[in-house]
MARKOL-964734 format. One record per atom (N, C-alpha, C, O): residue in three letters; x, y, z. Coordinates in steps of 0.001 Angstrom, whole numbers, plus 500000, padded with zeros to 6 digits. Layout:
# residues N
alaXYZ/...
This chain:
# residues 202
met500842498806500000/met500000500000500000/met500885501254500000/met501647501473500941/leu500787502061498968/leu501619503255498861/leu501123504366499788/leu499921504596499918/thr502071505044500424/thr501746506182501284/thr502100507473500558/thr503200507625500029/ile501134508409500544/ile501296509657499801/ile501096510842500745/ile500035510984501354/ala502116511689500863/ala502024512889501700/ala501452514042500879/ala501963514377499810/leu500382514641501402/leu499743515776500731/leu499854517018501598/leu499794516927502824/pro500018518193500965/pro500034519426501754/pro498613519804502151/pro497681519649501362/lys498451520296503367/lys497126520715503828/lys496591521858502967/lys497353522581502325/gly495278522003502968/gly494675523150502291/gly494284522892500854/gly493929521776500473/arg494359523957500061/arg493808523956498709/arg494418522882497809/arg493702522209497068/ile495756522722497875/ile496402521758496979/ile495994520331497337/ile495849519491496450/ala495806520047498636/ala495334518712499050/ala493979518418498417/ala493747517327497898/lys493090519403498467/lys491747519231497900/lys491822518996496384/lys491164518105495848/leu492636519813495711/leu492764519674494254/leu493413518341493871/leu493055517739492859/thr494370517886494688/thr495023516600494432/thr494029515453494594/thr493971514544493765/leu493251515508495671/leu492254514450495903/leu491217514431494781/leu490702513371494426/glu490913515603494226/glu489981515651493083/glu490581514930491874/glu489861514296491104/lys491895515032491715/lys492562514303490618/lys492465512793490837/lys492270512035489888/phe492603512358492100/phe492448510939492428/phe491000510491492215/phe490753509386491733/glu490053511347492574/glu488629511025492363/glu488346510805490881/glu487636509877490495/tyr488920511682490061/tyr488731511582488616/tyr489356510289488086/tyr488768509595487256/ala490548509981488577/ala491283508809488088/ala490645507491488540/ala490588506526487779/phe490165507464489794/phe489669506207490367/phe488143506129490436/phe487573505108490821/glu487493507240490052/glu486029507307490011/glu485388506948491347/glu484396506221491402/glu485969507467492415/glu485352507354493736/glu485777508543494591/glu486701509278494242/lys485081508721495724/lys485306509900496566/lys486546509750497442/lys486714508739498124/phe487403510751497420/phe488575510811498294/phe488442512068499149/phe488416513178498618/glu488358511902500472/glu488160513068501327/glu488624512789502758/glu488287511757503338/phe489399513717503318/phe489769513613504726/phe488546513985505567/phe487982515066505401/gln488142513098506456/gln486979513365507303/gln487372514190508517/gln488385513919509163/asn486555515209508826/asn486770516073509993/asn488211516584510025/asn488657517237509081/arg488938516292511099/arg490317516783511199/arg491322515648511110/arg492463515782511553/lys490906514556510549/lys491806513403510461/lys492995513696509544/lys492879514403508543/leu494119513137509917/leu495355513379509169/leu495737512201508274/leu496675512286507482/ile494997511102508414/ile495276509912507595/ile493990509475506891/ile492925509402507503/leu494111509191505611/leu492989508682504816/leu493459507431504092/leu494450507463503362/lys492737506317504296/lys493051505069503581/lys491961504830502549/lys490775504767502872/lys492392504698501298/lys491406504596500222/lys492046503997498977/lys493147504388498589/ala491364503063498361/ala491747502498497054/ala493198502003497013/ala493885502132495999/gly493643501438498132/gly495001500901498170/gly496082501929498443/gly497268501658498256/phe495668503126498892/phe496620504183499224/phe496407504659500659/phe495305504568501201/val497475505166501261/val497375505860502544/val497809507302502295/val498940507555501880/phe496899508246502552/phe497215509665502380/phe497493510296503737/phe496763510077504703/leu498566511088503790/leu498903511826505001/leu498661513311504732/leu499059513827503688/asn498018513989505661/asn497740515418505510/asn498737516197506356/asn498580516277507574/val499755516768505734/val500853517401506474/val501080518839505997/val500508519262504992/arg501904519575506712/arg502235520937506301/arg502988520917504973/arg503794520026504708/asn502706521912504159/asn503310522031502834/asn504834521831502873/asn505391521051502101/gln505495522558503795/gln506961522506503866/gln507484521147504297/gln508651520831504068/asp506622520330504926/asp507067519037505458/asp506946517883504456/asp507506516809504675/val506221518104503366/val505988517016502398/val507301516398501895/val507448515177501946/pro508265517209501407/pro509507516602500907/pro510279515845501980/pro510978514877501679/thr510154516285503235/thr510858515620504334/thr510294514219504564/thr511051513264504738/tyr508959514095504564/tyr508325512779504713/tyr508759511843503588/tyr509020510662503818/val508835512381502370/val509218511571501207/val510706511239501253/val511099510097501013/asn511523512226501559/asn512973512030501572/asn513397510944502562/asn514289510146502275/tyr512751510924503723/tyr513135509963504755/tyr512345508652504688/tyr512496507786505550/gly511495508514503651/gly510820507243503418/gly509586506989504252/gly509045505883504234/ser509118508016505002/ser507866507862505754/ser506673507918504814/ser505582507463505154/ala506888508478503633/ala505892508454502554/ala506607508023501283/ala507740508431501029/asp505939507197500486/asp506526506768499205/asp506475507890498181/asp507380508061497365/leu505387508647498250/leu505141509712497282/leu504686510964498020/leu504337510915499199/gly504697512078497311/gly504190513316497880/gly503736514243496776/gly504091514070495610/val502945515232497161/val502550516292496234/val502965517605496875/val502560517922497994/val503781518367496149/val504319519596496742/val504696520592495648/val505027520212494525/gly504638521869496001/gly505020522926495069/gly506504522866494739/gly507331522541495591/leu506827523182493500/leu508221523154493050/leu509085524113493877/leu510269523857494093/asp508485525216494337/asp509236526179495151/asp509707525545496463/asp510838525771496892/val508843524756497094/val509210524081498352/val510308523050498080/val511257522907498851/leu510151522347496977/leu511113521314496584/leu512506521920496338/leu513522521384496780/glu512519523038495630/glu513789523711495327/glu514435524270496592/glu515659524287496722/glu513598524724497518/glu514116525281498766/glu514744524193499630/glu515793524406500237/lys514098523019499685/lys514605521912500511/lys515848521275499889/lys516773520865500590/asn515847521203498544/asn517027520708497823/asn517385519254498145/asn518561518890498148/tyr516371518423498415/tyr516606516991498629/tyr516833516299497283/tyr516477516825496228/asp517429515117497346/asp517638514316496139/asp516381513474495902/asp516311512306496283/ile515403514097495267/ile514068513496495123/ile513698513412493645/ile514099514258492847/val512925512381493290/val512509512177491897/val511203512928491629/val510196512699492300/lys511231513831490634/lys510007514524490206/lys509327513655489139/lys509901513393488082/leu508115513219489427/leu507421512288488526/leu506492512985487533/leu506443512624486357/leu505752513992488021/leu504705514583487181/leu504338515971487680/leu504119516178488874/asp504273516923486751/asp503727518244487063/asp502201518109487000/asp501635517862485935/leu501550518271488145/leu500101518072488216/leu499318519262487661/leu498104519182487473/gly500022520363487401/gly499354521521486789/gly498416522270487723/gly497577523046487268/ile498553522042489038/ile497723522748490024/ile498631523595490922/ile499848523412490953/gly498009524523491648/gly498784525365492562/gly499783526244491836/gly500873526502492346/lys499420526705490651/lys500362527510489859/lys500582528884490494/lys499634529564490887/cys501835529270490582/cys502197530567491141/cys503614530891490697/cys504237530127489960/lys504111532020491148/lys505507532347490846/lys506160532952492082/lys505494533516492949/leu507453532821492137/leu508245533401493213/leu508864534670492644/leu509694534623491736/ser508442535810493200/ser508828537085492593/ser509412538054493613/ser509200537940494820/ile510149538999493077/ile510653540107493880/ile509530541127494062/ile508811541442493114/gly509386541638495279/gly508421542699495549/gly509149543882496157/gly509972543716497057/leu508847545083495666/leu509498546270496214/leu508528547437496251/leu507480547405495606/lys508881548462497006/lys507995549615497146/lys507706550232495778/lys508567550259494899/asn506480550726495618/asn506045551274494332/asn507017552302493761/asn507239552359492551/glu507594553117494652/glu508459554203494171/glu509896553752493915/glu510701554522493391/asp510224552512494280/asp511597552019494127/asp511816551290492803/asp510878550763492205/glu513058551272492363/glu513467550452491219/glu514549549491491715/glu515390549856492537/phe514516548279491212/phe515505547303491671/phe516849547574491005/phe516932547708489784/asp517896547654491819/asp519228547984491300/asp520137546747491353/asp520630546369492416/tyr520344546130490190/tyr521199544940490118/tyr522684545285490269/tyr523523544389490361/asn523007546572490294/asn524399546987490483/asn524709547345491934/asn525829547738492261/ser523717547207492789/ser523913547545494203/ser524978546632494836/ser524989545433494554/pro525874547168495686/pro526922546329496285/pro526363545286497267/pro526945544217497449/leu525232545614497891/leu524597544674498827/leu523104544914498825/leu522646546055498895/ile522341543822498744/ile520885543933498750/ile520331543181499956/ile520717542043500220/lys519421543830500685/lys518768543181501831/lys517417542640501381/lys516560543398500927/val517229541321501506/val516018540667501012/val515324539926502158/val515944539121502853/ala514040540206502344/ala513235539467503323/ala512489538351502594/ala511838538596501579/thr512587537124503114/thr511957535973502452/thr511950534775503383/thr512675534749504377/lys511136533792503063/lys511278532504503750/lys511952531485502819/lys512238530358503223/his512198531896501570/his512835531016500574/his514323531335500486/his514816531712499423/glu515039531186501596/glu516413531695501630/glu517363530974500679/glu518240531616500101/asn517219529666500497/asn518142528940499613/asn517960529327498146/asn518930529529497416/ile516694529424497733/ile516397529822496350/ile516920531232496090/ile517536531497495058/val516666532131497042/val517088533533496892/val518612533638496848/val519164534375496031/arg519287532903497725/arg520752532958497752/arg521327532488496409/arg522231533118495860/arg520791531373495888/arg521291530844494606/arg521029531841493464/arg521874532028492588/tyr519858532471493486/tyr519478533422492434/tyr520452534597492385/tyr520943534965491318/phe520727535186493562/phe521599536364493582/phe523068535999493397/phe523853536807492899/glu523438534789493793/glu524805534323493523/glu525053534254492017/glu526126534622491540/lys524048533779491271/lys524169533706489811/lys524304535094489198/lys524916535265488144/lys523727536077489872/lys523821537459489387/lys525085538139489923/lys525328539318489663/ala525891537367490680/ala527132537893491288/ala526853539084492200/ala527595540066492213/met525760538972492964/met525373540039493886/met525481539567495329/met525123538434495651/ala525981540450496196/ala526007540146497633/ala524609540354498193/ala523969541369497920/val524135539394498975/val522764539481499494/val522747539194500993/val523390538261501474/asp522000540015501711/asp521763539814503140/asp520322539331503275/asp519384540102503075/ile520149538050503616/ile518806537471503669/ile518254537539505087/ile518875537072506042/ile517067538136505196/ile516371538220506475/ile515193537262506395/ile514271537470505607/lys515225536210507214/lys514188535176507129/lys512942535599507911/lys513005535842509116/leu511831535680507219/leu510538535992507838/leu509537534906507464/leu509645534284506408/tyr508565534686508341/tyr507578533627508096/tyr506186534159507764/tyr505339533419507264/gly505953535433508042/gly504623535985507757/gly504665537497507680/gly505659538119508057/ser503570538098507183/ser503459539562507014/ser504711540133506360/ser505204541197506733/ile505202539401505385/ile506495539714504768/ile506476541048504013/ile507511541690503833/glu505263541454503573/glu505138542707502806/glu505542543934503626/glu505866544982503068/leu505521543796504943/leu505896544915505816/leu507373545302505685/leu507731546469505840/ala508219544319505400/ala509669544511505496/ala510199545730504723/ala510946546523505297/pro509841545908503444/pro510362547096502736/pro509717548389503248/pro510338549452503211/leu508486548295503720/leu507742549491504142/leu508331550114505401/leu508256551327505591/val508921549278506264/val509483549784507525/val511013549815507508/val511645550053508537/gly511604549573506334/gly513054549675506190/gly513844548467506671/gly515065548533506808/leu513143547358506927/leu513843546137507347/leu514622545523506180/leu515685544932506369/ala514072545673504974/ala514712545089503783/ala514497546000502582/ala513583546824502568/asp515354545841501572/asp515190546599500328/asp514026546054499506/asp513331546792498808/cys513838544748499610/cys512771544112498836/cys512404542795499514/cys513035542381500487/ile511379542153498984/ile511007540821499457/ile511040539859498280/ile511005540277497122/val511108538574498582/val510864537550497574/val509801536634498149/val509992536026499202/asp508684536542497451/asp507555535791497989/asp506748535162496857/asp506907535495495682/ile505876534241497261/ile504967533588496315/ile503900534581495869/ile503298535273496690/val503674534641494568/val502643535509494008/val501664534654493212/val502061533909492316/glu500376534768493550/glu499339534111492741/glu498618535174491918/glu498661535148490688/thr497954536111492601/thr497256537189491878/thr498039538504491945/thr497890539371491085/gly498872538636492976/gly499610539891493175/gly498854540900494010/gly499375541974494309/asp497612540563494394/asp496766541508495134/asp497350541888496491/asp497274543048496895/thr497936540913497200/thr498459541198498546/thr499564542238498480/thr499601543164499291/met500457542091497525/met501534543074497375/met500954544449497036/met501326545453497644/lys500044544488496064/lys499474545769495618/lys498747546478496755/lys498862547693496918/glu498001545710497537/glu497239546303498640/glu498159546874499724/glu497737547714500519/asn499403546422499753/asn500346546880500766/asn501433547791500197/asn502519547917500762/gly501114548423499066/gly502005549442498527/gly503271548910497870/gly504268549622497755/leu503224547651497440/leu504378547063496760/leu504035546761495306/leu502875546556494950/lys505076546738494476/lys504878546309493086/lys505701545049492855/lys506681544787493553/ile505282544281491864/ile505957543014491563/ile507089543275490580/ile506893543866489518/gly508277542820490963/gly509446542943490090/gly509697541656489330/gly508756540983488909/asp510944541318489157/asp511314540144488365/asp510826538844488996/asp510733538719490217/thr510519537889488138/thr510153536547488595/thr511419535709488742/thr512228535619487819/ile511579535100489908/ile512740534241490164/ile512475532834489637/ile513356532217489037/met511268532328489860/met510906531011489319/met509390530859489273/met508660531505490025/lys508940529999488382/lys507519529628488337/lys507354528304489064/lys508254527465489061/ser506193528125489688/ser505975526916490478/ser504588526342490231/ser503639527066489929/ser504496525039490366/ser503211524345490404/ser503455523066491210/ser504591522758491574/ala502385522331491481/ala502507521149492339/ala502990519934491543/ala502477519635490465/phe503980519249492096/phe504552518058491466/phe504276516814492312/phe504232516874493541/leu504094515694491623/leu504093514389492291/leu505544513948492382/leu506253513896491377/ile505983513627493607/ile507387513268493825/ile507503511908494518/ile506538511413495100/thr508685511319494446/thr508965510076495159/thr510444510057495545/thr511241510843495034/asn510796509148496455/asn512225508970496757/asn512752507792495933/asn511980506949495474/lys514043507745495755/lys514640506745494851/lys514398505314495324/lys514205504409494512/asn514409505117496624/asn514197503781497173/asn512785503274496867/asn512612502153496387/ser511771504114497150/ser510381503734496871/ser510170503511495374/ser509449502599494970/phe510800504345494565/phe510647504226493118/phe511223502901492619/phe510650502263491735/thr512346502495493182/thr512978501227492790/thr512085500043493174/thr511883499120492386/ile511559500088494393/ile510775498960494915/ile509382498895494279/ile508877497814493978/asn508766500071494080/asn507354500116493633/asn507193500717492240/asn506165501321491931/lys508209500548491406/lys508242501258490117/lys506986501022489271/lys506408501973488744/thr506570499781489143/thr505410499471488291/thr504157500163488802/thr503413500770488031/gln503927500069490110/gln502742500666490722/gln502771502195490620/gln501751502830490351/ile503948502768490839/ile504081504225490787/ile503874504750489365/ile503190505755489168/leu504454504083488388/leu504294504533486998/leu502849504385486524/leu502365505173485712/lys502173503366487044/lys500745503180486727/lys499932504354487288/lys499025504864486630/leu500269504771488509/leu499582505904489133/leu499855507191488351/leu498945507986488118/val501099507389487952/val501457508585487168/val500603508653485901/val500097509714485535/lys500455507530485253/lys499664507477484010/lys498190507822484282/lys497550508525483499/leu497673507318485395/leu496275507603485756/leu496048509086486080/leu495018509663485734/leu497033509679486750/leu496897511088487171/leu497191512067486052/leu496776513224486110/asp497906511609485034/asp498269512489483924/asp497102512550482932/asp497152511958481854/his496058513274483320/his494804513300482552/his494967513867481153/his494194513564480245/asp495989514696481000/asp496136515379479707/asp496726514489478624/asp496683514825477441/asn497288513328479045/asn497942512452478061/asn497236511113477931/asn497660510264477147/
């Protein structure tokens, strides 16, 4: 029985809808339960950031997680399928009156995606001071904590409502079905069959 780690919230719901479509039956976490057993699968309902960790350490055979989380964790994990859900981008946000200066000797960036941001600015040969924040990140440039932010953008409304404009896109993201190499080796036939079922477009 394959174990699949799903991120809580919207992506979990959209993922379960893909399973419903593929298996033609209802998949739903009841009440506040964190485990769902259905159609030969065990689903775990975990925090978005924790999905790759469950998969990497073999507590889950598979997982569904945003590419941004995957890139931030940087585990040696197999990407099986872009599910085409949870589409967003990781972008620079700065005050409306500011322009981003790629020639600046040092840039202060507030973000929770510190590894992605560090790699991005290293490629640009820029020195970066990363300030790790977990919430209300739009405040940072407004109060002088940082020159800019790097955050997930879906509609861009949150930034606009807080006096920020969207700058360059660092990466695009959507939810991927992932597995670890050990599970893939042991359960290859079953996993590839699932990939085919979930890949509705092909």
